[in-house]
C-alpha positions as semicolon CSV with decimal commas, in nm:
position;residue;x (nm);y (nm);z (nm)
1;X;2,952;5,548;-3,608
2;X;2,669;5,628;-3,378
3;X;2,355;5,472;-3,582
4;X;2,533;5,114;-3,576
5;X;2,587;5,120;-3,209
6;X;2,217;5,217;-3,188
7;X;2,132;4,921;-3,402
8;X;2,380;4,670;-3,251
9;X;2,220;4,779;-2,886
10;X;1,855;4,752;-3,038
11;X;1,916;4,456;-3,193
12;X;2,102;4,314;-2,886
13;X;1,786;4,435;-2,660
14;X;1,575;4,213;-2,872
15;X;1,726;3,944;-2,871
16;X;1,744;3,928;-2,510
17;X;1,390;4,015;-2,468
18;X;1,338;3,694;-2,689
19;X;1,482;3,481;-2,535
20;X;1,325;3,580;-2,173
21;X;1,024;3,539;-2,341
22;X;1,089;3,214;-2,478
23;X;1,191;3,082;-2,100
24;X;0,865;3,214;-1,952
25;X;0,670;3,034;-2,233
26;X;0,856;2,777;-2,145
27;X;0,817;2,780;-1,810
28;X;0,418;2,835;-1,831
29;X;0,374;2,573;-2,045
30;X;0,573;2,328;-1,790
31;X;0,362;2,471;-1,451
32;X;0,072;2,409;-1,656
33;X;0,138;2,030;-1,746
34;X;0,239;2,005;-1,328
35;X;-0,120;2,141;-1,277
36;X;-0,291;1,934;-1,475
37;X;-0,131;1,634;-1,341
38;X;-0,134;1,744;-0,983
39;X;-0,542;1,751;-1,035
40;X;-0,572;1,425;-1,259
41;X;-0,318;1,216;-0,962
42;X;-0,565;1,396;-0,674
43;X;-0,853;1,286;-0,822
44;X;-0,737;0,925;-0,863
45;X;-0,578;0,908;-0,557
46;X;-0,926;1,006;-0,400
47;X;-1,110;0,736;-0,603
48;X;-0,900;0,488;-0,516
49;X;-0,795;0,516;-0,154
50;X;-1,118;0,541;-0,026
51;X;-1,317;0,225;-0,056
52;X;-1,573;0,357;0,153
53;X;-1,727;0,586;-0,083
54;X;-2,003;0,569;-0,257
55;X;-2,017;0,763;-0,616
56;X;-1,774;0,886;-0,889
57;X;-1,460;1,129;-0,848
58;X;-1,706;1,431;-0,876
59;X;-1,965;1,348;-0,597
60;X;-1,846;1,079;-0,365
61;X;-2,046;1,042;-0,030
62;X;-1,781;0,952;0,264
63;X;-1,833;0,627;0,480
64;X;-1,992;0,789;0,793
65;X;-2,136;0,441;0,944
66;X;-2,479;0,591;1,008
67;X;-2,670;0,413;0,738
68;X;-2,850;0,550;0,413
69;X;-2,783;0,891;0,282
70;X;-3,019;1,066;0,058
71;X;-2,859;1,250;-0,233
72;X;-3,075;1,515;-0,438
73;X;-3,007;1,352;-0,817
74;X;-3,290;1,369;-1,045
75;X;-3,418;1,053;-1,163
76;X;-3,397;0,864;-0,802
77;X;-3,624;0,666;-0,604
78;X;-3,794;0,856;-0,356
79;X;-3,923;1,196;-0,502
80;X;-3,563;1,277;-0,679
81;X;-3,384;1,118;-0,417
82;X;-3,095;0,865;-0,463
83;X;-3,045;0,630;-0,153
84;X;-2,722;0,532;-0,089
85;X;-2,621;0,293;0,181
86;X;-2,324;0,413;0,370
87;X;-2,198;0,097;0,554
88;X;-2,085;-0,221;0,355
89;X;-2,255;-0,550;0,333
90;X;-1,981;-0,720;0,507
91;X;-2,035;-0,513;0,838
92;X;-2,380;-0,757;0,866
93;X;-2,130;-1,076;0,915
94;X;-2,002;-1,208;1,205
95;X;-1,638;-1,299;1,189
96;X;-1,704;-1,674;1,091
97;X;-1,899;-1,566;0,839
98;X;-2,288;-1,599;0,919
99;X;-2,529;-1,324;0,900
100;X;-2,538;-1,100;1,224
101;X;-2,936;-1,130;1,211
102;X;-2,919;-0,890;1,597
103;X;-2,763;-0,618;1,432
104;X;-2,972;-0,629;1,091
105;X;-3,293;-0,655;1,295
106;X;-3,167;-0,336;1,535
107;X;-3,105;-0,168;1,169
108;X;-3,421;-0,259;1,067
109;X;-3,611;-0,110;1,364
110;X;-3,423;0,207;1,311
111;X;-3,522;0,264;0,975
112;X;-3,735;0,568;0,971
113;X;-3,977;0,708;0,717
114;X;-4,273;0,667;0,449
115;X;-4,318;0,308;0,367
116;X;-4,189;0,395;-0,030
117;X;-3,861;0,540;0,140
118;X;-3,792;0,252;0,308
119;X;-3,866;-0,005;0,025
120;X;-3,623;0,219;-0,180
121;X;-3,362;0,178;0,102
122;X;-3,418;-0,216;0,079
123;X;-3,354;-0,185;-0,266
124;X;-3,025;-0,018;-0,256
125;X;-2,959;-0,245;-0,005
126;X;-3,012;-0,559;-0,221
127;X;-2,794;-0,396;-0,520
128;X;-2,536;-0,321;-0,317
129;X;-2,515;-0,737;-0,189
130;X;-2,553;-0,816;-0,544
131;X;-2,272;-0,591;-0,631
132;X;-2,065;-0,730;-0,295
133;X;-2,173;-1,110;-0,454
134;X;-2,028;-1,010;-0,787
135;X;-1,699;-0,810;-0,668
136;X;-1,623;-1,198;-0,454
137;X;-1,663;-0,993;-0,097
138;X;-1,947;-1,314;-0,016
139;X;-2,072;-1,603;-0,132
140;X;-2,365;-1,668;-0,288
141;X;-2,518;-1,895;0,031
142;X;-2,391;-1,567;0,221
143;X;-2,627;-1,299;-0,018
144;X;-2,906;-1,532;0,002
145;X;-2,923;-1,521;0,380
146;X;-2,851;-1,166;0,392
147;X;-3,130;-1,113;0,160
148;X;-3,349;-1,297;0,410
149;X;-3,228;-1,144;0,731
150;X;-3,314;-0,818;0,534
151;X;-3,673;-0,903;0,416
152;X;-3,561;-0,885;0,056
153;X;-3,707;-1,085;-0,185
């Protein structure tokens, strides 16, 4: 009878450990899915909740309100740097919708750097104005007046 008792004990222990392994594997899979979902949710919420950021989820530049930011990405203007205006186009409109030329003049006077860099910044501003117009944030008349005030052709 002794051998049969050992066999039953071995089999019951095997089944018990097998059940524990299955529970552990199921728990691991559930935790992996939750982690992946959490990461995706975090990335999506960061993109959607930050209207003042430029770029993708992997290379966001927060809006500091300090004007253009130069990022070292190959293929950009000004020696491989991409210049991203950090202020919004609508920041240069008065509450009545007219262009705040004083604010633009002040901003233009504060631009420093080589002429090529300033030209690249103005090109980025023109693109930003065009995109704001395409999104319906500003009218075509406001876009034209903004470009004129910035000295963009």
